[in-house]
Every structure is written in structure tokens, then in C-alpha cells.
N, C-alpha and C positions, 0 to 999 in steps of 0.2 A: 270501735272494736278492733278493724283490720288495722288500722293506725298501731294503736296498742301492741298488737301481735309484731308488726314490724318493728317496734322500739323494744319489745321483748329480747327480737331474735339479735338486736344490735348491743343489748346489755348483758354483759357478764355478772355482776353482781347479783347473790339472790337479794339483799336488803332493797336494792333498785327495782328489781323484778316485782317485790312485794308491794313497793309503794306503787308503781305504775298499775298494776291490777286493783289495789285497794281505792285510787283514783277512779277508776273506771267502774266499778262496783259502787260508790257512791253516787255516781252521775245516772245510774242504771235504774230506770223504772223496776218498781218490785216484780211487776207480772215477766220481766223478762231476765232476772235474775238467773233463773235455772238455765236458761238457753246459753247466756254469755258464760256461765261458768262450763257448761258441757263443750259451747264450741272452743274455749280458747285453752280447756284441758286434753282436747281430743276425744272426749268421752261424749259421745251425743246422748242425751236422754233417751233418745229411739232406740239406741242400740245399732246394731249395723244395719244401713241402708242397701248395700248391694250395689253400689258404684264403682266399677271397675276404673284404672286409668285410661283406657282405650274410650271408654264411654264419657269419661270428662274431657278428653281429648277433642272427640267428634263433636261434643256440645258447645266446647268453648272456641274452636278454631274458626277464623274468620268472623268474629264478634266483633262488634264495634263498642267498647265500653262506654259507660253513661258518663258525660261531662261532668256532673255533678250526682253527692250521695241524695238518694231518695227512699231507697228500700232500708226497714225497720228490721231489727233483729227477730221482732215477733213473725213478721211476714217469712224470714228466712226459716224461722223454727216451724212454723205451720207447714210449708212447704216440704221439710226434711218429713215432718210428720206424713205427708203424702206419699213421700217417695218411698217411706218404711214399710207403706201399705200396700205398695204396687206388687201384683203377682198374677202369675197367669198367661193366657194368650194377650198380646197386645200391651203387656206391661214394659217391654224393653223400649218401644214406640214413645209410649207415653212417658217413660223416664227421661229420654232423650230430649222430649219436647218441654217437659218442664225445668230441664237443665241448662236448654239453649234460651229460655225464656229467662231465667235468672241470670244467666251471664250477659244479658243484653241490658239488662236492668242495674248492673252493678258497675261502680267505677273500676279503672284497672287494678287499684289495691285492694278494691273489695274480693275483685274476680280472684286475684292471686291466692288471697288468704281463703277462700272458700275451695278451690283448688286444692291448696295443700291440705286443708281438713278432710275433704272426701277422699283423697289420697292416702290418708295416714301418715302424712310426712311434714306436719307442723314446725317439729325442730326449733321451738323458740324458746325452749327450758322455763315452762310455764306448766308442770304436771302438778299431780294433787297435792305436792307437799307444799309447793310456792304458793299455790291458790289457797290451800287451809291457811297458811300464814296471812295471806292478803284479806281472806273473809273476817278472820279476827281483827284485822286492822281497820278494816273498813266500818265492822259493826262497833268498833271501841270494845270486845270482851275478851276475855283471857284465851289465849290461843289453847291451854289444855280442855276449856269448856267447848270450844269446836271441835278437836280432836275427839273427846269422849262421844258428842252427839253425832259426827261422823260414824264412830267405831259401832254406836248401838243404832243409830238411825238409817243406815246403810250407806246413802246417797249423798257425796258432798253438794251436788247441786242443791238438793231438797233442803239440807241443814245449812246452805247459804241463805238462801231465801229468808228463813227463819231466822237467822241471826240479825241479819239486816232490818227485817221487819219487826222482830220483837225482841231481841238482845239478849240478854244474859237469861232472864225469865223464860222465854221461848226454848232456848237450849236446855237449861234443866228441865224442861217439861220432857224431852225426848229421853225416853228409856228404852231399856230391852223390852221387844215385845214378841211374845213368842207366836211366830206366823210370819214376821216379818224379816227378813234376811238380814245380817249385819256382816261387815266387812271382816273376811277371815284373817288370820293372825298368820304373818309368812316368815318363812326362814332364810337366813343370809348363808352363806357356804364358809365350811373350813376343810381346810386341808386335810385331816385326820381327826378320828374320835381322840388321839392323846391330845391336840391341841385345843379341841373343844373343851373336855374336861378339865384340862390345866387353868381354862378362863371362866368357866361357869362353877366349878367345885361340885358340889352334890347335883346331880343331875339325873332326869330321866332319859333313858339310852332308848329308842325304840328303832323297829324296823322301818323302813322307808320304803313306802309301796308305789308302784308306777301305776295310777289308777285315774278315776275322776274324783275329784274333791266335792265331799258332799257335806251340806249341812242342812241336819234334819231337824225339823221343829214338829212337835207333837203335842195336842192340847185336846185331851179326851181322844174320840176317835179321828179327829181332823190330822190328817200328817201332811205337812208340804218339806218338799226336799229342793234345795237350792246349789245349783251350781258356784264354784269358785267365782265367778262374774256376777253372781246374785240373780241369775235366770233361774224362773222356776221350772225344774226339770221332774217334778213331781210324776207326771204321766209317764214318762220314760223310763222309769226306774220304779216298777212295781215290786221286784222283790226286797229294796230296801224298804218299802213303804210297809210291806208285810213283817219283817224284822223289826221295825219303828213299834207297830201294834203290839208286838208280841214282848215286850220289854213291861217291867212292873213299875209304872208310873202312871202319872195322872198326866203331866207336862213336863218336858223338857226340850233342850238345845243339845246336840250332839253335832261335832264336827268330826269330818273323820274321810276316810277313801272307800270307793266303790270300784272292785275291779273282778273280771272274768277269770274263774280259776278253773282246770281242767277236772278231771274225776281223781286226780291224786291231790287235788290242791294246790298245784302250783298256778302260777299265776301266768294267764295267756299275755301275748302281745300286745302294747298299747292301743293299737289300731283294732283288736278285736273288742276290747273295753269299750272304747269308744263309739264303736257300731253297734255294740250289744251283742255280737255273735261269738262263737265258738264255746259257749258253755254256759254256767251259772253266773249271774253275777250276785257278788258277795260284799255286803257293807263291812269296814273294819274302824272303828271309832278310836279316835286318841284323845279327845277331850269333851269335857261337859263343861257348859256355859250357865245351864238355868236347870233346876229341879224342882218340880211341883211349887211352885210361886217364888225361889228364891234364886236371884242371880247371882252366879259364881264367878263373875269373870274378873273380879279384884282378889279372888282367894288364890293361894299359891297353887302352882301346878300339883303339887305333891297332894293335897287337898282334892282338888279336884279329880285327878287320879284315881284315889282311893274311893272317891263315890261313883268314878265312873264304872271301875272292877264291880262296886255291889250292885249296879245296874244294870251293865251290859259285858260281864267278864268274859264270856265265849265270843262277843264279837269284837273284843280289844284288840289293837294292834300289840303284838308282842313287844316286850321290855324289860326294863328292870329300872330301879332307881340306886345309884352307886357314885361313888367318888373314885373308884378305882380305873385307870386307864386301861389295864388289861381287863376288867371284866367288860367295859365299853368297847373295846376291839373284839371280844367273844361276840357280843351282839351283831357289830358289823358283818363278822365272818358267817355268822349262822343266817341273817338275814340275805346274805349272797348266796350263800349254799342253797337256799330255799328260792332262788330265783328272782329275789327282789333287788331294788336298784341301790339299797345302801343303808346308812343309818340316820337318825335324825337325835342331836342331843340337846335337851333344853333342860335350862336352869330350874332346879326343883322349886325355888321360891317365885317365879316369875308369875306375873299376873298373865292374863289373855290379853294381850295388846292389838286388838283388832284393828285390822287394816294397816300395820305396820310391819316392815322387814328390818327388825331390828337385831342386836347380839342376842336375846335370849334364847332363841331358837337356833340352830346349827346344823345344815343338811352336811353329810359326808356321801360323796360319792367316787367311784372311781373313776379316773379320766383317762381315758385312751385317745393317742394320738395315730395318725397314719400318715404316710406320706404317699400323695397322690399325685397325678398328673390331669392339668387343665386340659379338657377336650374341647371346650366353647366358651362363651362369654355374653352374655346379655348387655345392651345398653342399659343403664339405669334411667329412671325417671324422678321427678320431682327436684329434691335437694341433689339429686346423682344424675339429673340430664346432663348430655356429653359426655360421661365418663362410663366406661366398660366397669358393670358391676358385679352381676351374681354369675358365678362361676360352675361351670359343669366338670364334674370332677370324675376320674375314671381310676381303676386298679389294674395292676395286667392281668391281662386274659390268660385261664387255664389254656395250655400247650396254644401261646399266642404264635399268630404266623404274621407276615407283613402286611396282609389285608385288613386284619382288625387285631392290634396288640393289645388294645385298653377296652375294659368295659365299664361303662357308665355305674356310678354307685349313689349318685345324689347332687344336689346342688347346695351353694351356699353364697350369701352376701352378707355374712357376720363376720367380724371380728375386723374389718377394712376400716382404718384411716383414712383422713383426705390424703396423706403423702402417697398412702398404698394405693387408692384410686388412681390419683394421677399417674405413678409407677405402671401400673399393671395397664392402665389405659394404652401408654405408650408401647408396652412390652408386647401385648397379645394385638395389637395393629400391627407390629411388625411380623408377627407369626400367623396372621390372617390367610386362611385359605379361600373362604367364602362368605360372601355377606348376604343375609336374608334379603335385605333391602338395598342393596347396592353400597358400594363403598364410601359415598357421601350419606347415606342415610345415619341417622341417630337415635335408631330403633330396630328392635330385632334381636337377632342372634348372630355372632360372629363366630364361624367352626374356625379353629386353630390349629396349627401344627402340633401334634402331642410331645412338644419337649421340655416344658415348664413343670418342675416338679413343687408343690406347696403342702406343706405339713399344718393338717386340720385337727383340731381335738373334736372327739364325740363323745356323746352320754353313751354311745351303744349303737347297735344295728338292729333293724327288724325286717322279717320277709316282706318281698314286694314284689309283685307281678309288674310293676311299672318299669323297670330296670332289668335289662337283660343280665346281669348278674344274679338276680333273684333275691336280692338284698338292698335296703336304701340306709343310708344314715341318718341318724337321730340327732337332731341340736349340732349339725356341723359349725365350727368357727375357723376362722383362719387364724395360724398361730405365727407362721413366716413364711415367706419362700425361701425354697431350699437350692439357691443356686450352686450349692457344692453337690448335687446330685443330679445324675443322669437320668431320664427316663426308665432306664431299666433297672434303678435302685429303687424306684415305685413299690409300694407294697403290692404285694399280687391279691387276687379275688379271695383265694382259700383263705389268706390273714383277717381279711374283713370278714367273710363268714365266720370264722373263729369266734366273733365277739358276738354271735349270736346268742342268744339265753339258751339254755337247755329244754 
């Protein structure tokens, strides 16, 4: 498996990656297929196991790799299960001991693979899409059959085992089951509602809410709620469960968002929704996938939406069906005025393509850019080891003086190509003032002279007590460095605060 990962990283062609994975899956014992798929897609079936980079570094430093491979995928999978179950006093020590033992038993190639896996830095181009192709090839079944089984069955690793063990017949037996999460359909982006309607024609145009994605299953009195990642969050959202039980149907599967609203019905900040604080958590549904024994995923969206209106009209996301760009623009304008993120434009005839980010759904959000000053940079790890990576960003402070002319508003390591990483490493070493661990260390934070302006795109800002300016950037990513601008040309903190929702 480690050797295959190395070959994947050195291969650019999707077809070659697919062949490598298919060859490996054919040689994999049936009881290890799920683990292999999870390991090579970076999606451990045990979920997050709480292993940080420093823990990995401590566990692997000074270990002598095994001279020959002896440890099996099954043994590593069992160890990951044990790691995921650790909590409470003594768990940190136990985690370090288990990892140290693992790194002593693995070869150099195996250790490197596991380090990247646990650090979330595989970067080998074998994500779920390529793996899905490989499963179909390894099992000699139609790709469409695998995709549909993943859509309805929820997890690629489980579907892979079924495909390889039971073939097409096993895949066809996988159907939508109320109470079992299925992969959510995702949206790609569009620059404007005009562009999206021009591409899709007659479309459902809805408000885009910034909440928690919820998939709500009801079978009689039994209600289960799944997150975007198919984690069962039923116990955390009693308000959603209460709404589900009030709807006039015996069984259904709904897709939607849950968010905190204030007394006036306006949305709270995302962090308040995520923490469940600040007001009443309210669900808003935008799709209906099953109703009283009938699966609807293959029905056109316009039909699913009509049935959703009958079932849960008062809990439905606002929107309309139209082919008029002006009407679509009005929906976007109304959503923004109500304090929401933007709009989603969806093809009215589209089926529910679970687990895919296709072109049938297009999200439209205003993009804001800010010119900020780099205040410090953190050394990267994993694939970015040896490069300065994570940027600390500052805006011009109100009433700035010589002592503190800039105020920090966030960090980002997004949007950085290898060329930019090389350039900024040289640039910020030239601007370095202090090193957290000395000038020769390649970890920690480097504080730099506040001279370099960088343009970043953000989805917005939110209130924060973490940063002195009282705000934090949301989803910041580097657009370009602005060598044409001096630090005094950077945006002031008031301009950043102006992006706060009303």
C-alpha cells in the first residue's frame, strides 16, 4: 500500500492512477478492502483520531525503521481504532506509545506514508473520484453502478468491499435506506446568477444559508439527523428532531441547513450556529429524497420541490422556479438583504446526484478582497516542510501609531502554489525580525517586518475575541502579492469590520 501511494504521487494521468489502485484492490484480502480504501483516500473509517503534527514528530523522531515489511493493513487499522477510542487522563501518553511502537515496526516507506496519512497531507491524487473508478475496474462492474451504490450506501469503503466480494449483484442490492445517511449532493460555483441561469435554463433559485448541513431521516417516531460528513448528530439538534416529528408523513429523508436565528429571524454568525449558542436553532429544507416508501432521488428537482412544499412548506428554504435572469438576481438580492450568504441556482430537471459536485447546482456568493499586511509566517509541515507557509494577516489599525500600526485579523495558507511558497520563503526570511525557535530551525513562527502587502479573497468576516481587531476572516485565500502597494495602502480595520453581517 505504501509503495502504491508513492507511485500515485509520481503519476499524473488519472487512468494510470486508476490502474494502480485497481491492481492493489485485486490483491487485497476482502477483510482489508475497507481499510485500504480509507487509507489511500485519506478518509479513515474511524473518523478523526486526534493526532497532530507535533505528536507524530515526537513519536517518529529517533526511531529506526524496520529493515523489511512485516506489519499488515489489518494491524494498522486495528491500531487506528484503538487510537480513535482514547480519551481522558493518560490518553496522550497512550497515544504516543502506540504511535512510537507503530513507527518502530514499519519500514521507511511505510512510516513516511503513515506520517502523511495521519497529518492529512497525502497529496497523491487518489481522492474519492479516482478510487471510485478503481473499484469499478477492480470488481469489473459498471462505474455507474458503483457511483449509485456510494450515493445510496453512504461510504465508499463499504461499497468497495461489496463490489469486490459480491460484484454487480451485491451493488444492485444497495438501496436508499431511511435511517442510513447518503452522500449529499454538492454545488459548484458560478460568478453570477445570470451566468448560472444562462447555463441551466429553467432553474430553482434559492437562498444560500450559512448553517450546518443536515440530512433528516424519519421512520415513524424514529428520527436521525446526519451532518455533511454523515456523522450522526441527532442528540445535538433536538429542535430539528422536533420539527421532523411534526411533519405530516410517516417516513421521509430531507436535505437542508440548520442555523441559529435571532428574535427577528435573522441568521446568527456561523460560529454561533456551530456551537448551538446565541438563539433558536431552526431547520430549513431544500430537498426531499424519500417520502412514505418512495425514493425520489431520480425524480426531477421541480417534482421533488413540489412535494417538499406540500410536506414542509413553512420550513422550506425561500426560492422560486424561473428562467428569467432578473428574477434570479432578485432572489440573490433578497437573500443578501436577509443576512444570508448568497443564492444557489439548480437545474429544475436535475436528479439528486448524491456525493457529486456537478454542474447541476451552482452557488453564487459575493467575493470580497482585502489588501492586508503580512505580520508573521509559520513554517510548513508535511509536503510544505522547509517552506514558510501559514500567513498571519493584519489590517491598518485605527489611530495607528509607530508602536502598533497593524492589527491581526486572521491567518491563511490557502491559494499558495509551489512557486509562491518558494518566493515567499525567501521574501519573509529577508524580512524576518524574530524566530520562535532560532534562525536555523524549520518549525515555529517567524515574525517579519510589516512591509509586504498581500491581496486575499474572503467569503466574509465574523466577530472574534481571538484577534485584537475583534473580527476574523472567513475562508481567506491568497489572490496575489501586491508589490505595487506600500503597507500604508493596506485596508484599515474599519474596512474589514464593514464586512460583518448586520
